[in-house]
C-alpha positions, 0 to 999 in steps of 0.5 A, a space after each residue: 129269456 122271457 120275463 114273468 108277466 107279473 115282473 113285466 106289468 110291474 116293470 111297465 108300471 114303474 116306467 109309466 110313473 118314472 115317465 109321468 114324473 119326469 114330464 112333470 119336473 122337465 120344466 123345472 130343469 129346463 128353467 133357466 134364470 136370468 142373467 141379470 139376476 142379483 147375487 143376493 141369494 148367494 150371499 144369503 146362502 153363504 150367511 145361512 152356511 155359516 150360521 149352520 157351520 157355527 150351529 154345527 160346531 157347538 153341536 160338536 162341542 156339546 156331543 164332545 162334552 156329553 161324550 167326555 161325562 160318559 167316558 168318565 161315568 164308565 171308567 168309574 163304574 168299571 172301577 167300582 165293578 173292578 173292586 166288586 169283582 175283586 171282592 168276590 174273588 177273594 169269597 170265592 178263594 176263602 169259600 174254596 179254602 174252607 171247602 178244602 178244610 172241611 174235606 180234610 177233616 171229613 176224610 180224617 174222620 172217615 180214616 179214623 174210623 168215626 
């Protein structure tokens, strides 16, 4: 099955760009560190990672507190909406009762001959 000429051209261009990238970056991968390099970068990395972990823990605490406040606000809003919904149900029931009474009065009036 032959590839379309456009697809073949695209694959060719992508392949050339990948080749250029690999040739450019290959010296970075092949470069070796001297064996007598000081351990200072490792100690610095450990210190940096510990600092980042502390910052992350503080961020998580802050986010947890904000989430707690948000959940509390949502619970208050839900309670308020529940109360409003109950009032709406009561108003609907009263309106329905008044409508039924009005219907009974209207039918009674019609049956008596107006």
